[in-house]
TIMI-80886 format. One record per residue: x, y, z of N, C-alpha, C in turn; residue number from 0. Coordinates in steps of 0.2 Angstrom, whole numbers, plus 5000, padded with zeros to 4 digits. Example, Ala and Ser with C-alpha at 12.3 -4.5 7.8 and 13.67 -1.06 7.14 Angstrom:
2
(r (5066; 4972; 5039); (5062; 4978; 5039); (5066; 4984; 5039); 0),
(r (5064; 4989; 5035); (5068; 4995; 5036); (5064; 5000; 5039); 1),
***
This chain:
60
(r (4525; 4137; 4883); (4528; 4143; 4883); (4522; 4149; 4883); 0),
(r (4523; 4153; 4887); (4517; 4159; 4888); (4516; 4162; 4880); 1),
(r (4509; 4164; 4881); (4507; 4169; 4877); (4508; 4176; 4877); 2),
(r (4509; 4179; 4872); (4511; 4186; 4873); (4503; 4190; 4875); 3),
(r (4505; 4195; 4880); (4499; 4198; 4882); (4501; 4206; 4882); 4),
(r (4496; 4209; 4881); (4497; 4217; 4881); (4501; 4219; 4886); 5),
(r (4505; 4224; 4888); (4508; 4226; 4892); (4514; 4222; 4894); 6),
(r (4514; 4217; 4893); (4519; 4212; 4894); (4527; 4215; 4890); 7),
(r (4533; 4212; 4894); (4538; 4215; 4891); (4543; 4208; 4890); 8),
(r (4544; 4207; 4883); (4548; 4203; 4881); (4554; 4205; 4879); 9),
(r (4561; 4199; 4877); (4566; 4202; 4876); (4569; 4197; 4870); 10),
(r (4574; 4200; 4867); (4580; 4196; 4863); (4585; 4199; 4863); 11),
(r (4590; 4196; 4859); (4597; 4198; 4859); (4599; 4206; 4858); 12),
(r (4594; 4210; 4856); (4594; 4217; 4855); (4591; 4220; 4859); 13),
(r (4588; 4216; 4865); (4585; 4221; 4871); (4577; 4219; 4872); 14),
(r (4574; 4222; 4877); (4568; 4222; 4878); (4562; 4226; 4872); 15),
(r (4557; 4224; 4872); (4551; 4225; 4868); (4544; 4225; 4873); 16),
(r (4540; 4229; 4872); (4533; 4230; 4875); (4528; 4227; 4871); 17),
(r (4524; 4223; 4872); (4518; 4221; 4868); (4513; 4227; 4870); 18),
(r (4511; 4230; 4863); (4506; 4235; 4864); (4499; 4231; 4862); 19),
(r (4499; 4226; 4858); (4491; 4223; 4858); (4493; 4216; 4853); 20),
(r (4488; 4212; 4855); (4488; 4207; 4852); (4482; 4204; 4848); 21),
(r (4482; 4205; 4842); (4475; 4205; 4838); (4476; 4200; 4832); 22),
(r (4470; 4195; 4833); (4469; 4191; 4826); (4476; 4186; 4825); 23),
(r (4479; 4185; 4830); (4486; 4181; 4829); (4491; 4184; 4828); 24),
(r (4492; 4191; 4828); (4496; 4195; 4828); (4500; 4200; 4835); 25),
(r (4505; 4201; 4835); (4508; 4205; 4840); (4510; 4211; 4838); 26),
(r (4508; 4216; 4841); (4511; 4222; 4840); (4515; 4225; 4845); 27),
(r (4520; 4226; 4845); (4526; 4228; 4849); (4531; 4233; 4848); 28),
(r (4534; 4236; 4852); (4539; 4240; 4851); (4546; 4241; 4856); 29),
(r (4551; 4244; 4854); (4556; 4245; 4858); (4556; 4252; 4860); 30),
(r (4558; 4252; 4865); (4558; 4260; 4868); (4561; 4266; 4863); 31),
(r (4558; 4270; 4861); (4561; 4275; 4858); (4560; 4274; 4850); 32),
(r (4558; 4268; 4848); (4556; 4266; 4841); (4550; 4265; 4839); 33),
(r (4548; 4264; 4833); (4541; 4263; 4831); (4539; 4256; 4831); 34),
(r (4532; 4256; 4832); (4530; 4249; 4833); (4530; 4244; 4827); 35),
(r (4531; 4238; 4829); (4531; 4232; 4823); (4527; 4227; 4824); 36),
(r (4525; 4223; 4819); (4520; 4218; 4819); (4524; 4212; 4817); 37),
(r (4522; 4207; 4821); (4525; 4199; 4819); (4518; 4195; 4821); 38),
(r (4517; 4189; 4818); (4513; 4184; 4820); (4516; 4182; 4827); 39),
(r (4510; 4178; 4832); (4511; 4176; 4837); (4517; 4171; 4838); 40),
(r (4516; 4167; 4833); (4520; 4160; 4832); (4528; 4162; 4831); 41),
(r (4529; 4168; 4825); (4536; 4171; 4825); (4539; 4175; 4831); 42),
(r (4534; 4178; 4834); (4536; 4182; 4839); (4538; 4178; 4845); 43),
(r (4535; 4173; 4847); (4537; 4167; 4852); (4543; 4163; 4850); 44),
(r (4545; 4163; 4845); (4550; 4160; 4843); (4557; 4164; 4843); 45),
(r (4555; 4172; 4842); (4561; 4176; 4842); (4562; 4179; 4849); 46),
(r (4557; 4180; 4854); (4557; 4182; 4859); (4556; 4179; 4866); 47),
(r (4558; 4181; 4872); (4558; 4176; 4878); (4554; 4182; 4882); 48),
(r (4550; 4179; 4886); (4547; 4184; 4892); (4551; 4186; 4896); 49),
(r (4552; 4193; 4897); (4557; 4195; 4903); (4555; 4193; 4909); 50),
(r (4560; 4194; 4914); (4558; 4192; 4921); (4553; 4199; 4923); 51),
(r (4548; 4197; 4927); (4546; 4204; 4931); (4550; 4208; 4934); 52),
(r (4548; 4215; 4932); (4553; 4219; 4936); (4549; 4222; 4942); 53),
(r (4554; 4224; 4947); (4551; 4226; 4954); (4548; 4233; 4953); 54),
(r (4544; 4235; 4959); (4540; 4240; 4957); (4543; 4244; 4963); 55),
(r (4548; 4241; 4967); (4551; 4246; 4972); (4555; 4252; 4970); 56),
(r (4554; 4257; 4972); (4559; 4262; 4972); (4555; 4268; 4964); 57),
(r (4550; 4265; 4962); (4547; 4269; 4957); (4542; 4273; 4961); 58),
(r (4540; 4279; 4958); (4536; 4283; 4960); (4531; 4285; 4954); 59),
***
């Protein structure tokens, strides 16, 4: 299983989250428009799956 890394997008049943930082065994992440939250890496990997890479086509 992949390790969370800054700027990656992960998802769960409630939708996507973006990893803001990984510090000393903890992940700081946030959902769009919401406050950041903190979880241990092990707990985060159990609750979320790595989202499929998004295409950069059509973005400016």
